[in-house]
N, C-alpha and C positions, 0 to 999 in steps of 0.2 A: 448587488442583493445576496445576503448570507443564506446558502442553502444548508439542511441538515445533513450532515454525514451518518451514513448507515453502512455497518460492517457487516458483511457477509458470514457466515460461520466459519467458513475456511480460512478467512481474515484472522478472526480471532483465534482461532486454532494456530495459525501460522505466528499470531504475536505471544500467546502462550510458549509457543517452542522455543522462539527467538530469545525471549526473556528467558526462559528456563536454561538455554544454552549460555548464555551470557553470565546468568547468576552463578552458574556452577563454579567458576573462577574468580567473579567479583558480583557481589550480590548489590551494590551501591552502583554499579555500573548497568545492571539490568534494571534498576531504578530508574537512572537516568536516559535510560532507553526510552523506557514506557512515557516519561516526560517529555521526551521530543517528540514521539509518536503523537502525543496529544496534541503539542504545540502545532505538528504539520497537518493534523488533521484540523485543526481552529484554521490555519492558513488557507487550505483546501475548501472549508466551509465558506469563507470570505473571499477568495480568488479561485475557482474550480479550473481556470483556463491556464493556472500557471505552470503544469506538468505538461510535458512533451508529451507526444503522441508516439506510441510504441507499436512499431508495426510487427503484426504476425502472420497477417495473410490480408493482401491488398483487396481480396474478394469479398473479406470478413465485411458486414454492415454497420458492427458495432465497433464504435472507435474507443480504444482505451489508453489513457493516459496513464503517465508514471509521473514517480517525485520520490528523489531521494530523502532519507531520513536526515536533518541537519545533526554533523558530530558522527552520525553512523553512516556514513553516504554508501555503503554498499548493500545495505537494507533499502529496499524499493518498493513502494508504496503504489500499488496498480490500481486505477478506479475508472468509473465510467459516471460521467454526469448525464444527468438527465434535468428536463425541465425544472423538476422541484428539488432534487436531491444531489447530492455525491454519495456514488455506492462503490466502498471499498472493496474490491474484488479478490486480492491478495496480498500479504505483505512478504516479498521474498528476499533471499538472499541473493546476491550478483553472481554467487558460484551455483545457485540451480540451474536445471533447465529450464529456464524461464519461459519460451514457446510453446514447449510440450504443457507444459503446468497451465499456462493460460488459456490455451488450446483446449485441452478438458475442462477449466472454469467455466469457459464462456459456451460450452455448447450445450 
């Protein structure tokens, strides 16, 4: 069953920042990045369980999942699946301090 994908404001800002960074040197690549983000969101809507589980803290009750963006493998989409939706929490580059960022995003 297809679930709607909702993006938290932080995830939207992440996408704006990443596409802007990529676009500084290659505007076409920034557009390609956003196209691949959209296709990944479509895949998550169709199969939310496809992503792996990201372990931040085993005591945390919220299970956060992740999936890389095809062709842009160092960019990771972090999301939570609910009964009715897929909620994109953040979109981060692998070089970022992911656990710290996610911990504050899920607080």
